[in-house]
All heavy atoms as TSV, in Angstrom:
chain	resi	resn	atom	element	x	y	z
A	1	MET	N	N	0.843	-1.208	-0.016
A	1	MET	CA	C	0.023	0.008	-0.006
A	1	MET	C	C	0.882	1.259	-0.012
A	1	MET	O	O	1.803	1.362	0.791
A	1	MET	CB	C	-0.898	-0.020	1.240
A	1	MET	CG	C	-1.797	1.164	1.321
A	1	MET	SD	S	-2.887	0.926	2.795
A	1	MET	CE	C	-4.013	2.227	2.441
A	2	VAL	N	N	0.617	2.168	-0.881
A	2	VAL	CA	C	1.395	3.405	-0.973
A	2	VAL	C	C	0.800	4.441	-0.040
A	2	VAL	O	O	-0.421	4.662	-0.003
A	2	VAL	CB	C	1.367	3.949	-2.424
A	2	VAL	CG1	C	2.117	5.260	-2.515
A	2	VAL	CG2	C	1.914	2.903	-3.404
A	3	ALA	N	N	1.670	5.039	0.751
A	3	ALA	CA	C	1.223	6.067	1.709
A	3	ALA	C	C	0.782	7.322	0.924
A	3	ALA	O	O	1.380	7.668	-0.071
A	3	ALA	CB	C	2.366	6.421	2.658
A	4	GLU	N	N	-0.249	7.974	1.441
A	4	GLU	CA	C	-0.775	9.183	0.849
A	4	GLU	C	C	0.209	10.289	1.097
A	4	GLU	O	O	0.726	10.453	2.207
A	4	GLU	CB	C	-2.141	9.460	1.510
A	4	GLU	CG	C	-2.881	10.610	0.928
A	4	GLU	CD	C	-4.224	10.779	1.600
A	4	GLU	OE1	O	-4.376	10.535	2.784
A	4	GLU	OE2	O	-5.177	11.163	0.875
A	5	SER	N	N	0.502	11.114	0.074
A	5	SER	CA	C	1.410	12.222	0.255
A	5	SER	C	C	0.810	13.219	1.240
A	5	SER	O	O	-0.371	13.269	1.439
A	5	SER	CB	C	1.714	12.910	-1.053
A	5	SER	OG	O	0.617	13.727	-1.463
A	6	GLU	N	N	1.669	14.011	1.829
A	6	GLU	CA	C	1.207	15.023	2.821
A	6	GLU	C	C	0.260	16.016	2.169
A	6	GLU	O	O	-0.760	16.356	2.768
A	6	GLU	CB	C	2.419	15.754	3.404
A	6	GLU	CG	C	2.063	16.623	4.594
A	6	GLU	CD	C	3.278	17.246	5.262
A	6	GLU	OE1	O	4.341	16.601	5.224
A	6	GLU	OE2	O	3.136	18.330	5.819
A	7	ASP	N	N	0.552	16.452	0.937
A	7	ASP	CA	C	-0.326	17.388	0.254
A	7	ASP	C	C	-1.670	16.751	-0.063
A	7	ASP	O	O	-2.717	17.376	0.125
A	7	ASP	CB	C	0.333	17.913	-1.036
A	7	ASP	CG	C	1.352	18.977	-0.769
A	7	ASP	OD1	O	1.553	19.375	0.382
A	7	ASP	OD2	O	2.039	19.379	-1.751
A	8	ALA	N	N	-1.680	15.504	-0.517
A	8	ALA	CA	C	-2.946	14.788	-0.848
A	8	ALA	C	C	-3.739	14.638	0.433
A	8	ALA	O	O	-4.982	14.798	0.420
A	8	ALA	CB	C	-2.636	13.452	-1.470
A	9	GLN	N	N	-3.112	14.340	1.551
A	9	GLN	CA	C	-3.814	14.201	2.794
A	9	GLN	C	C	-4.399	15.532	3.254
A	9	GLN	O	O	-5.570	15.574	3.719
A	9	GLN	CB	C	-2.829	13.692	3.879
A	9	GLN	CG	C	-3.479	13.390	5.169
A	9	GLN	CD	C	-2.477	12.805	6.207
A	9	GLN	OE1	O	-1.274	12.987	6.037
A	9	GLN	NE2	N	-2.984	12.217	7.242
A	10	THR	N	N	-3.691	16.628	3.062
A	10	THR	CA	C	-4.163	17.954	3.403
A	10	THR	C	C	-5.382	18.301	2.569
A	10	THR	O	O	-6.408	18.792	3.071
A	10	THR	CB	C	-3.060	19.003	3.233
A	10	THR	OG1	O	-1.979	18.697	4.107
A	10	THR	CG2	C	-3.572	20.425	3.516
A	11	ILE	N	N	-5.295	18.019	1.249
A	11	ILE	CA	C	-6.417	18.316	0.323
A	11	ILE	C	C	-7.666	17.543	0.787
A	11	ILE	O	O	-8.765	18.083	0.868
A	11	ILE	CB	C	-6.044	17.956	-1.110
A	11	ILE	CG1	C	-5.006	18.938	-1.636
A	11	ILE	CG2	C	-7.276	17.930	-2.021
A	11	ILE	CD1	C	-4.308	18.516	-2.908
A	12	ARG	N	N	-7.466	16.267	1.103
A	12	ARG	CA	C	-8.618	15.437	1.536
A	12	ARG	C	C	-9.237	15.938	2.807
A	12	ARG	O	O	-10.455	16.076	2.930
A	12	ARG	CB	C	-8.158	13.972	1.711
A	12	ARG	CG	C	-9.290	13.034	2.052
A	12	ARG	CD	C	-8.810	11.601	2.237
A	12	ARG	NE	N	-7.644	11.453	3.090
A	12	ARG	CZ	C	-7.662	11.528	4.421
A	12	ARG	NH1	N	-8.800	11.759	5.079
A	12	ARG	NH2	N	-6.573	11.379	5.145
A	13	GLN	N	N	-8.396	16.311	3.775
A	13	GLN	CA	C	-8.884	16.786	5.088
A	13	GLN	C	C	-9.633	18.131	4.925
A	13	GLN	O	O	-10.683	18.333	5.553
A	13	GLN	CB	C	-7.748	16.927	6.064
A	13	GLN	CG	C	-7.181	15.604	6.483
A	13	GLN	CD	C	-5.874	15.714	7.276
A	13	GLN	OE1	O	-5.238	16.748	7.299
A	13	GLN	NE2	N	-5.494	14.664	7.971
A	14	VAL	N	N	-9.109	19.039	4.125
A	14	VAL	CA	C	-9.754	20.348	3.927
A	14	VAL	C	C	-11.098	20.104	3.235
A	14	VAL	O	O	-12.136	20.667	3.634
A	14	VAL	CB	C	-8.861	21.291	3.124
A	14	VAL	CG1	C	-9.622	22.514	2.671
A	14	VAL	CG2	C	-7.632	21.693	3.937
A	15	ALA	N	N	-11.118	19.267	2.188
A	15	ALA	CA	C	-12.383	18.988	1.526
A	15	ALA	C	C	-13.418	18.359	2.460
A	15	ALA	O	O	-14.608	18.743	2.409
A	15	ALA	CB	C	-12.113	18.021	0.318
A	16	GLU	N	N	-12.977	17.450	3.331
A	16	GLU	CA	C	-13.906	16.854	4.280
A	16	GLU	C	C	-14.499	17.887	5.223
A	16	GLU	O	O	-15.703	17.853	5.540
A	16	GLU	CB	C	-13.199	15.729	5.074
A	16	GLU	CG	C	-12.949	14.483	4.251
A	16	GLU	CD	C	-12.102	13.462	4.965
A	16	GLU	OE1	O	-11.677	13.699	6.093
A	16	GLU	OE2	O	-11.879	12.383	4.374
A	17	ARG	N	N	-13.644	18.813	5.731
A	17	ARG	CA	C	-14.141	19.867	6.624
A	17	ARG	C	C	-15.166	20.761	5.920
A	17	ARG	O	O	-16.204	21.095	6.466
A	17	ARG	CB	C	-12.971	20.701	7.132
A	17	ARG	CG	C	-12.240	20.045	8.301
A	17	ARG	CD	C	-11.347	21.023	9.046
A	17	ARG	NE	N	-10.378	21.691	8.202
A	17	ARG	CZ	C	-9.149	21.265	7.940
A	17	ARG	NH1	N	-8.777	20.099	8.444
A	17	ARG	NH2	N	-8.325	21.966	7.172
A	18	LEU	N	N	-14.871	21.128	4.673
A	18	LEU	CA	C	-15.777	22.004	3.913
A	18	LEU	C	C	-17.093	21.279	3.588
A	18	LEU	O	O	-18.139	21.887	3.587
A	18	LEU	CB	C	-15.093	22.582	2.710
A	18	LEU	CG	C	-14.115	23.692	2.987
A	18	LEU	CD1	C	-13.357	24.045	1.700
A	18	LEU	CD2	C	-14.769	24.895	3.571
A	19	MET	N	N	-17.006	19.988	3.242
A	19	MET	CA	C	-18.231	19.227	2.963
A	19	MET	C	C	-19.113	19.135	4.203
A	19	MET	O	O	-20.331	19.198	4.128
A	19	MET	CB	C	-17.888	17.851	2.404
A	19	MET	CG	C	-17.449	17.944	0.944
A	19	MET	SD	S	-17.231	16.292	0.170
A	19	MET	CE	C	-15.610	15.887	0.711
A	20	SER	N	N	-18.482	19.006	5.375
A	20	SER	CA	C	-19.253	19.000	6.636
A	20	SER	C	C	-19.874	20.329	6.919
A	20	SER	O	O	-21.000	20.447	7.405
A	20	SER	CB	C	-18.333	18.584	7.803
A	20	SER	OG	O	-17.910	17.258	7.669
A	21	ALA	N	N	-19.165	21.400	6.614
A	21	ALA	CA	C	-19.619	22.765	6.875
A	21	ALA	C	C	-20.703	23.177	5.876
A	21	ALA	O	O	-21.532	24.037	6.177
A	21	ALA	CB	C	-18.464	23.744	6.814
A	22	HIS	N	N	-20.673	22.582	4.674
A	22	HIS	CA	C	-21.618	22.964	3.589
A	22	HIS	C	C	-22.264	21.711	3.023
A	22	HIS	O	O	-22.063	21.380	1.862
A	22	HIS	CB	C	-20.899	23.725	2.508
A	22	HIS	CG	C	-20.214	24.984	2.978
A	22	HIS	ND1	N	-20.920	26.132	3.301
A	22	HIS	CD2	C	-18.921	25.266	3.199
A	22	HIS	CE1	C	-20.067	27.041	3.702
A	22	HIS	NE2	N	-18.828	26.548	3.623
A	23	PRO	N	N	-23.054	20.985	3.806
A	23	PRO	CA	C	-23.632	19.716	3.300
A	23	PRO	C	C	-24.581	19.903	2.124
A	23	PRO	O	O	-24.852	18.977	1.393
A	23	PRO	CB	C	-24.341	19.144	4.518
A	23	PRO	CG	C	-24.631	20.321	5.411
A	23	PRO	CD	C	-23.482	21.301	5.160
A	24	GLN	N	N	-25.109	21.108	1.953
A	24	GLN	CA	C	-26.038	21.391	0.887
A	24	GLN	C	C	-25.341	21.500	-0.490
A	24	GLN	O	O	-25.967	21.441	-1.524
A	24	GLN	CB	C	-26.812	22.685	1.144
A	24	GLN	CG	C	-26.083	23.995	0.937
A	24	GLN	CD	C	-25.130	24.367	2.071
A	24	GLN	OE1	O	-24.876	23.614	3.006
A	24	GLN	NE2	N	-24.569	25.548	1.976
A	25	LEU	N	N	-24.006	21.642	-0.504
A	25	LEU	CA	C	-23.253	21.789	-1.733
A	25	LEU	C	C	-22.813	20.432	-2.302
A	25	LEU	O	O	-22.545	19.502	-1.523
A	25	LEU	CB	C	-22.032	22.693	-1.551
A	25	LEU	CG	C	-22.303	24.119	-1.179
A	25	LEU	CD1	C	-21.002	24.856	-0.931
A	25	LEU	CD2	C	-23.151	24.812	-2.267
A	26	ASP	N	N	-22.707	20.350	-3.603
A	26	ASP	CA	C	-22.225	19.142	-4.261
A	26	ASP	C	C	-20.794	18.847	-3.854
A	26	ASP	O	O	-19.933	19.742	-3.870
A	26	ASP	CB	C	-22.305	19.343	-5.799
A	26	ASP	CG	C	-21.787	18.186	-6.557
A	26	ASP	OD1	O	-22.433	17.089	-6.448
A	26	ASP	OD2	O	-20.765	18.301	-7.236
A	27	ALA	N	N	-20.529	17.615	-3.487
A	27	ALA	CA	C	-19.193	17.212	-3.024
A	27	ALA	C	C	-18.120	17.461	-4.105
A	27	ALA	O	O	-16.993	17.868	-3.782
A	27	ALA	CB	C	-19.170	15.758	-2.616
A	28	GLY	N	N	-18.485	17.254	-5.365
A	28	GLY	CA	C	-17.526	17.499	-6.447
A	28	GLY	C	C	-17.161	18.971	-6.556
A	28	GLY	O	O	-15.983	19.293	-6.803
A	29	LEU	N	N	-18.117	19.845	-6.317
A	29	LEU	CA	C	-17.865	21.277	-6.351
A	29	LEU	C	C	-16.898	21.663	-5.197
A	29	LEU	O	O	-15.953	22.442	-5.403
A	29	LEU	CB	C	-19.162	22.062	-6.233
A	29	LEU	CG	C	-19.054	23.587	-6.183
A	29	LEU	CD1	C	-18.449	24.145	-7.478
A	29	LEU	CD2	C	-20.418	24.179	-5.911
A	30	VAL	N	N	-17.141	21.102	-4.033
A	30	VAL	CA	C	-16.287	21.386	-2.904
A	30	VAL	C	C	-14.847	20.901	-3.168
A	30	VAL	O	O	-13.876	21.636	-2.975
A	30	VAL	CB	C	-16.840	20.728	-1.579
A	30	VAL	CG1	C	-15.819	20.887	-0.461
A	30	VAL	CG2	C	-18.170	21.369	-1.244
A	31	ARG	N	N	-14.731	19.651	-3.658
A	31	ARG	CA	C	-13.394	19.126	-3.962
A	31	ARG	C	C	-12.698	19.923	-5.035
A	31	ARG	O	O	-11.475	20.189	-4.931
A	31	ARG	CB	C	-13.505	17.657	-4.382
A	31	ARG	CG	C	-13.694	16.714	-3.217
A	31	ARG	CD	C	-13.516	15.268	-3.617
A	31	ARG	NE	N	-14.589	14.761	-4.494
A	31	ARG	CZ	C	-15.711	14.261	-4.053
A	31	ARG	NH1	N	-15.916	14.144	-2.743
A	31	ARG	NH2	N	-16.645	13.821	-4.884
A	32	SER	N	N	-13.426	20.407	-6.006
A	32	SER	CA	C	-12.880	21.218	-7.078
A	32	SER	C	C	-12.321	22.553	-6.532
A	32	SER	O	O	-11.251	23.016	-6.897
A	32	SER	CB	C	-13.915	21.465	-8.177
A	32	SER	OG	O	-13.422	22.358	-9.145
A	33	SER	N	N	-13.088	23.183	-5.594
A	33	SER	CA	C	-12.624	24.438	-5.050
A	33	SER	C	C	-11.395	24.233	-4.178
A	33	SER	O	O	-10.495	25.073	-4.186
A	33	SER	CB	C	-13.771	25.108	-4.254
A	33	SER	OG	O	-14.046	24.413	-3.049
A	34	VAL	N	N	-11.349	23.125	-3.464
A	34	VAL	CA	C	-10.143	22.825	-2.638
A	34	VAL	C	C	-8.964	22.603	-3.551
A	34	VAL	O	O	-7.859	23.074	-3.275
A	34	VAL	CB	C	-10.393	21.608	-1.730
A	34	VAL	CG1	C	-9.144	21.172	-1.031
A	34	VAL	CG2	C	-11.493	21.964	-0.708
A	35	GLN	N	N	-9.145	21.877	-4.645
A	35	GLN	CA	C	-8.033	21.644	-5.572
A	35	GLN	C	C	-7.539	22.938	-6.190
A	35	GLN	O	O	-6.344	23.158	-6.330
A	35	GLN	CB	C	-8.504	20.647	-6.713
A	35	GLN	CG	C	-7.369	20.236	-7.594
A	35	GLN	CD	C	-6.280	19.437	-6.885
A	35	GLN	OE1	O	-6.588	18.584	-6.035
A	35	GLN	NE2	N	-5.047	19.688	-7.179
A	36	THR	N	N	-8.456	23.828	-6.538
A	36	THR	CA	C	-8.062	25.121	-7.083
A	36	THR	C	C	-7.283	25.914	-6.074
A	36	THR	O	O	-6.252	26.517	-6.407
A	36	THR	CB	C	-9.305	25.937	-7.535
A	36	THR	OG1	O	-9.988	25.211	-8.557
A	36	THR	CG2	C	-8.944	27.329	-7.992
A	37	ALA	N	N	-7.737	25.902	-4.797
A	37	ALA	CA	C	-7.050	26.582	-3.726
A	37	ALA	C	C	-5.655	26.021	-3.581
A	37	ALA	O	O	-4.660	26.778	-3.395
A	37	ALA	CB	C	-7.830	26.506	-2.451
A	38	TYR	N	N	-5.509	24.706	-3.621
A	38	TYR	CA	C	-4.220	24.068	-3.494
A	38	TYR	C	C	-3.290	24.504	-4.658
A	38	TYR	O	O	-2.129	24.839	-4.409
A	38	TYR	CB	C	-4.354	22.547	-3.505
A	38	TYR	CG	C	-3.016	21.869	-3.620
A	38	TYR	CD1	C	-2.154	21.799	-2.530
A	38	TYR	CD2	C	-2.643	21.272	-4.799
A	38	TYR	CE1	C	-0.918	21.196	-2.642
A	38	TYR	CE2	C	-1.380	20.624	-4.923
A	38	TYR	CZ	C	-0.563	20.596	-3.822
A	38	TYR	OH	O	0.680	19.994	-3.957
A	39	GLU	N	N	-3.818	24.481	-5.850
A	39	GLU	CA	C	-2.998	24.879	-7.028
A	39	GLU	C	C	-2.482	26.340	-6.866
A	39	GLU	O	O	-1.335	26.605	-7.251
A	39	GLU	CB	C	-3.785	24.748	-8.327
A	39	GLU	CG	C	-4.148	23.328	-8.701
A	39	GLU	CD	C	-2.934	22.434	-8.934
A	39	GLU	OE1	O	-1.924	22.964	-9.431
A	39	GLU	OE2	O	-3.016	21.255	-8.642
A	40	GLU	N	N	-3.267	27.201	-6.319
A	40	GLU	CA	C	-2.883	28.601	-6.127
A	40	GLU	C	C	-1.803	28.747	-5.043
A	40	GLU	O	O	-0.967	29.653	-5.087
A	40	GLU	CB	C	-4.068	29.453	-5.738
A	40	GLU	CG	C	-5.081	29.627	-6.854
A	40	GLU	CD	C	-6.334	30.391	-6.417
A	40	GLU	OE1	O	-6.390	30.835	-5.233
A	40	GLU	OE2	O	-7.221	30.549	-7.262
A	41	LEU	N	N	-1.789	27.818	-4.069
A	41	LEU	CA	C	-0.895	27.957	-2.916
A	41	LEU	C	C	0.208	26.898	-2.863
A	41	LEU	O	O	1.059	26.934	-1.951
A	41	LEU	CB	C	-1.729	27.860	-1.632
A	41	LEU	CG	C	-2.753	28.968	-1.472
A	41	LEU	CD1	C	-3.801	28.581	-0.394
A	41	LEU	CD2	C	-2.089	30.268	-1.135
A	42	ARG	N	N	0.279	26.021	-3.808
A	42	ARG	CA	C	1.168	24.821	-3.715
A	42	ARG	C	C	2.635	25.177	-3.631
A	42	ARG	O	O	3.427	24.378	-3.117
A	42	ARG	CB	C	0.896	23.887	-4.847
A	42	ARG	CG	C	1.343	24.414	-6.174
A	42	ARG	CD	C	0.934	23.560	-7.344
A	42	ARG	NE	N	1.679	22.279	-7.274
A	42	ARG	CZ	C	1.500	21.286	-8.130
A	42	ARG	NH1	N	0.612	21.407	-9.089
A	42	ARG	NH2	N	2.195	20.181	-8.012
A	43	TYR	N	N	3.053	26.317	-4.124
A	43	TYR	CA	C	4.477	26.652	-4.127
A	43	TYR	C	C	4.864	27.548	-2.926
A	43	TYR	O	O	5.986	28.087	-2.945
A	43	TYR	CB	C	4.914	27.270	-5.426
A	43	TYR	CG	C	4.705	26.319	-6.576
A	43	TYR	CD1	C	3.751	26.520	-7.537
A	43	TYR	CD2	C	5.527	25.186	-6.686
A	43	TYR	CE1	C	3.590	25.611	-8.589
A	43	TYR	CE2	C	5.373	24.271	-7.727
A	43	TYR	CZ	C	4.416	24.508	-8.666
A	43	TYR	OH	O	4.268	23.608	-9.672
A	44	ALA	N	N	3.990	27.689	-1.971
A	44	ALA	CA	C	4.299	28.525	-0.792
A	44	ALA	C	C	5.502	27.920	-0.073
A	44	ALA	O	O	5.567	26.692	0.112
A	44	ALA	CB	C	3.101	28.572	0.122
A	45	ARG	N	N	6.467	28.746	0.291
A	45	ARG	CA	C	7.632	28.247	1.015
A	45	ARG	C	C	7.322	27.836	2.421
A	45	ARG	O	O	7.846	26.854	2.910
A	45	ARG	CB	C	8.725	29.303	0.999
A	45	ARG	CG	C	9.395	29.442	-0.338
A	45	ARG	CD	C	10.672	30.153	-0.165
A	45	ARG	NE	N	10.625	31.403	-0.951
A	45	ARG	CZ	C	11.462	32.368	-0.837
A	45	ARG	NH1	N	12.450	32.298	0.026
A	45	ARG	NH2	N	11.357	33.407	-1.607
A	46	VAL	N	N	6.483	28.631	3.098
A	46	VAL	CA	C	6.113	28.328	4.480
A	46	VAL	C	C	4.795	27.528	4.415
A	46	VAL	O	O	3.781	28.070	4.020
A	46	VAL	CB	C	5.956	29.562	5.337
A	46	VAL	CG1	C	5.517	29.217	6.759
A	46	VAL	CG2	C	7.234	30.361	5.353
A	47	ARG	N	N	4.853	26.246	4.753
A	47	ARG	CA	C	3.704	25.373	4.593
A	47	ARG	C	C	2.899	25.161	5.867
A	47	ARG	O	O	1.877	24.473	5.842
A	47	ARG	CB	C	4.196	24.046	4.009
A	47	ARG	CG	C	4.909	24.332	2.683
A	47	ARG	CD	C	5.279	23.151	1.905
A	47	ARG	NE	N	4.224	22.329	1.412
A	47	ARG	CZ	C	3.487	22.549	0.333
A	47	ARG	NH1	N	3.644	23.623	-0.365
A	47	ARG	NH2	N	2.588	21.686	-0.058
A	48	THR	N	N	3.307	25.775	6.940
A	48	THR	CA	C	2.653	25.597	8.207
A	48	THR	C	C	1.157	25.942	8.153
A	48	THR	O	O	0.321	25.239	8.709
A	48	THR	CB	C	3.339	26.476	9.291
A	48	THR	OG1	O	4.682	26.114	9.337
A	48	THR	CG2	C	2.700	26.295	10.650
A	49	TYR	N	N	0.842	27.019	7.464
A	49	TYR	CA	C	-0.519	27.508	7.411
A	49	TYR	C	C	-1.260	27.141	6.132
A	49	TYR	O	O	-2.365	27.614	5.874
A	49	TYR	CB	C	-0.571	29.030	7.616
A	49	TYR	CG	C	0.068	29.450	8.890
A	49	TYR	CD1	C	1.298	30.055	8.929
A	49	TYR	CD2	C	-0.571	29.172	10.144
A	49	TYR	CE1	C	1.910	30.415	10.132
A	49	TYR	CE2	C	0.015	29.542	11.312
A	49	TYR	CZ	C	1.253	30.142	11.324
A	49	TYR	OH	O	1.840	30.507	12.511
A	50	LEU	N	N	-0.680	26.254	5.320
A	50	LEU	CA	C	-1.280	25.842	4.075
A	50	LEU	C	C	-2.713	25.325	4.257
A	50	LEU	O	O	-3.597	25.762	3.517
A	50	LEU	CB	C	-0.403	24.830	3.369
A	50	LEU	CG	C	-0.853	24.422	1.954
A	50	LEU	CD1	C	-0.861	25.648	0.998
A	50	LEU	CD2	C	0.053	23.328	1.417
A	51	PRO	N	N	-2.990	24.460	5.209
A	51	PRO	CA	C	-4.370	23.964	5.348
A	51	PRO	C	C	-5.378	25.064	5.597
A	51	PRO	O	O	-6.474	25.094	4.995
A	51	PRO	CB	C	-4.298	22.979	6.513
A	51	PRO	CG	C	-2.878	22.513	6.525
A	51	PRO	CD	C	-2.072	23.738	6.106
A	52	VAL	N	N	-5.074	25.986	6.510
A	52	VAL	CA	C	-6.045	27.029	6.833
A	52	VAL	C	C	-6.194	28.009	5.665
A	52	VAL	O	O	-7.289	28.444	5.369
A	52	VAL	CB	C	-5.700	27.769	8.126
A	52	VAL	CG1	C	-4.493	28.624	8.041
A	52	VAL	CG2	C	-6.844	28.575	8.649
A	53	LEU	N	N	-5.117	28.309	4.993
A	53	LEU	CA	C	-5.189	29.185	3.825
A	53	LEU	C	C	-5.981	28.540	2.704
A	53	LEU	O	O	-6.818	29.177	2.021
A	53	LEU	CB	C	-3.802	29.583	3.335
A	53	LEU	CG	C	-3.009	30.435	4.320
A	53	LEU	CD1	C	-1.538	30.603	3.805
A	53	LEU	CD2	C	-3.682	31.806	4.494
A	54	MET	N	N	-5.765	27.250	2.496
A	54	MET	CA	C	-6.520	26.546	1.481
A	54	MET	C	C	-8.015	26.521	1.818
A	54	MET	O	O	-8.845	26.724	0.926
A	54	MET	CB	C	-6.021	25.084	1.366
A	54	MET	CG	C	-4.733	24.926	0.626
A	54	MET	SD	S	-4.147	23.221	0.705
A	54	MET	CE	C	-5.558	22.269	0.150
A	55	GLU	N	N	-8.325	26.277	3.058
A	55	GLU	CA	C	-9.737	26.184	3.445
A	55	GLU	C	C	-10.425	27.581	3.252
A	55	GLU	O	O	-11.541	27.644	2.744
A	55	GLU	CB	C	-9.863	25.763	4.884
A	55	GLU	CG	C	-11.255	25.501	5.313
A	55	GLU	CD	C	-11.386	24.784	6.667
A	55	GLU	OE1	O	-10.362	24.288	7.191
A	55	GLU	OE2	O	-12.506	24.735	7.156
A	56	ARG	N	N	-9.747	28.620	3.640
A	56	ARG	CA	C	-10.332	29.947	3.445
A	56	ARG	C	C	-10.516	30.297	1.991
A	56	ARG	O	O	-11.561	30.826	1.601
A	56	ARG	CB	C	-9.417	31.007	4.100
A	56	ARG	CG	C	-9.490	30.977	5.628
A	56	ARG	CD	C	-8.597	32.026	6.203
A	56	ARG	NE	N	-8.659	31.937	7.676
A	56	ARG	CZ	C	-7.921	32.711	8.445
A	56	ARG	NH1	N	-7.058	33.571	7.930
A	56	ARG	NH2	N	-8.000	32.587	9.749
A	57	ARG	N	N	-9.517	29.981	1.170
A	57	ARG	CA	C	-9.599	30.280	-0.290
A	57	ARG	C	C	-10.707	29.428	-0.948
A	57	ARG	O	O	-11.503	29.936	-1.740
A	57	ARG	CB	C	-8.269	30.049	-0.980
A	57	ARG	CG	C	-8.282	30.290	-2.443
A	57	ARG	CD	C	-8.636	31.744	-2.803
A	57	ARG	NE	N	-8.640	31.904	-4.207
A	57	ARG	CZ	C	-9.635	32.507	-4.883
A	57	ARG	NH1	N	-10.630	33.086	-4.231
A	57	ARG	NH2	N	-9.574	32.592	-6.183
A	58	ALA	N	N	-10.730	28.147	-0.609
A	58	ALA	CA	C	-11.754	27.272	-1.183
A	58	ALA	C	C	-13.143	27.743	-0.763
A	58	ALA	O	O	-14.073	27.726	-1.557
A	58	ALA	CB	C	-11.507	25.834	-0.746
A	59	ASN	N	N	-13.311	28.153	0.478
A	59	ASN	CA	C	-14.571	28.653	0.981
A	59	ASN	C	C	-14.994	29.871	0.195
A	59	ASN	O	O	-16.194	30.040	-0.141
A	59	ASN	CB	C	-14.495	28.933	2.447
A	59	ASN	CG	C	-15.832	28.996	3.141
A	59	ASN	OD1	O	-16.703	28.254	2.772
A	59	ASN	ND2	N	-15.956	29.869	4.085
A	60	ASP	N	N	-14.042	30.763	-0.151
A	60	ASP	CA	C	-14.340	31.906	-0.941
A	60	ASP	C	C	-14.815	31.542	-2.341
A	60	ASP	O	O	-15.600	32.291	-2.958
A	60	ASP	CB	C	-13.124	32.846	-1.074
A	60	ASP	CG	C	-12.849	33.596	0.214
A	60	ASP	OD1	O	-13.692	33.658	1.123
A	60	ASP	OD2	O	-11.702	34.102	0.345
A	61	LEU	N	N	-14.316	30.443	-2.871
A	61	LEU	CA	C	-14.671	30.029	-4.260
A	61	LEU	C	C	-16.066	29.366	-4.316
A	61	LEU	O	O	-16.686	29.286	-5.371
A	61	LEU	CB	C	-13.630	29.030	-4.776
A	61	LEU	CG	C	-12.232	29.586	-5.015
A	61	LEU	CD1	C	-11.277	28.481	-5.293
A	61	LEU	CD2	C	-12.239	30.580	-6.142
A	62	LEU	N	N	-16.548	28.902	-3.169
A	62	LEU	CA	C	-17.868	28.225	-3.149
A	62	LEU	C	C	-18.976	29.254	-3.259
A	62	LEU	O	O	-18.852	30.370	-2.824
A	62	LEU	CB	C	-18.019	27.445	-1.863
A	62	LEU	CG	C	-17.061	26.224	-1.701
A	62	LEU	CD1	C	-17.166	25.635	-0.304
A	62	LEU	CD2	C	-17.363	25.194	-2.755
A	63	PRO	N	N	-20.104	28.849	-3.808
A	63	PRO	CA	C	-21.236	29.758	-3.937
A	63	PRO	C	C	-21.721	30.213	-2.579
A	63	PRO	O	O	-21.791	29.388	-1.627
A	63	PRO	CB	C	-22.314	28.966	-4.676
A	63	PRO	CG	C	-21.833	27.582	-4.736
A	63	PRO	CD	C	-20.404	27.526	-4.359
A	64	SER	N	N	-22.100	31.422	-2.463
A	64	SER	CA	C	-22.602	31.980	-1.198
A	64	SER	C	C	-24.098	31.694	-1.058
A	64	SER	O	O	-24.858	31.867	-1.972
A	64	SER	CB	C	-22.357	33.490	-1.182
A	64	SER	OG	O	-22.923	34.047	-0.023
A	65	ASP	N	N	-24.464	31.258	0.141
A	65	ASP	CA	C	-25.873	31.056	0.388
A	65	ASP	C	C	-26.351	31.990	1.529
A	65	ASP	O	O	-27.133	31.623	2.319
A	65	ASP	CB	C	-26.153	29.593	0.756
A	65	ASP	CG	C	-25.299	29.102	1.915
A	65	ASP	OD1	O	-24.525	29.878	2.458
A	65	ASP	OD2	O	-25.418	27.903	2.223
A	66	GLY	N	N	-25.784	33.168	1.532
A	66	GLY	CA	C	-26.129	34.123	2.583
A	66	GLY	C	C	-24.863	34.639	3.245
A	66	GLY	O	O	-23.742	34.326	2.806
A	67	PRO	N	N	-24.982	35.418	4.287
A	67	PRO	CA	C	-23.804	35.966	4.964
A	67	PRO	C	C	-22.988	34.875	5.553
A	67	PRO	O	O	-23.492	33.900	6.086
A	67	PRO	CB	C	-24.406	36.854	6.068
A	67	PRO	CG	C	-25.844	36.924	5.818
A	67	PRO	CD	C	-26.241	35.878	4.862
A	68	ARG	N	N	-21.654	35.020	5.463
A	68	ARG	CA	C	-20.729	34.050	6.023
A	68	ARG	C	C	-20.139	34.604	7.292
A	68	ARG	O	O	-19.965	35.836	7.425
A	68	ARG	CB	C	-19.633	33.746	5.055
A	68	ARG	CG	C	-20.141	32.940	3.873
A	68	ARG	CD	C	-19.010	32.387	3.099
A	68	ARG	NE	N	-19.551	31.677	1.956
A	68	ARG	CZ	C	-18.866	31.275	0.932
A	68	ARG	NH1	N	-17.593	31.587	0.832
A	68	ARG	NH2	N	-19.430	30.632	-0.038
A	69	GLU	N	N	-19.746	33.717	8.175
A	69	GLU	CA	C	-19.129	34.098	9.458
A	69	GLU	C	C	-17.847	34.896	9.125
A	69	GLU	O	O	-17.056	34.517	8.276
A	69	GLU	CB	C	-18.788	32.846	10.244
A	69	GLU	CG	C	-18.197	33.157	11.577
A	69	GLU	CD	C	-17.957	31.850	12.352
A	69	GLU	OE1	O	-18.746	30.929	12.234
A	69	GLU	OE2	O	-16.927	31.825	13.036
A	70	GLY	N	N	-17.677	36.028	9.789
A	70	GLY	CA	C	-16.448	36.822	9.617
A	70	GLY	C	C	-16.582	37.842	8.522
A	70	GLY	O	O	-15.759	38.742	8.436
A	71	ASN	N	N	-17.585	37.777	7.654
A	71	ASN	CA	C	-17.741	38.769	6.560
A	71	ASN	C	C	-18.880	39.720	6.916
A	71	ASN	O	O	-19.964	39.272	7.318
A	71	ASN	CB	C	-18.097	38.076	5.241
A	71	ASN	CG	C	-16.947	37.279	4.668
A	71	ASN	OD1	O	-15.838	37.406	5.135
A	71	ASN	ND2	N	-17.232	36.458	3.706
A	72	THR	N	N	-18.601	40.979	6.767
A	72	THR	CA	C	-19.675	41.980	7.081
A	72	THR	C	C	-19.868	42.908	5.945
A	72	THR	O	O	-19.034	43.066	5.108
A	72	THR	CB	C	-19.334	42.780	8.349
A	72	THR	OG1	O	-18.038	43.376	8.225
A	72	THR	CG2	C	-19.393	41.913	9.560
């Protein structure tokens, strides 16, 4: 069995969190937004905050269904 790469594991975990936060959205759409966020941030030198940055960016890419927490 081949171990999952750290980036692939991060992508999966971020997608799972967003699918839990937005169960009304299509899972494929959520995964696509996470993949896009990863592609935009994949060459970041400091990777400590990559998961949180990916989650925020992917969340911004998802369709809005009303006001979001933290946005005014």
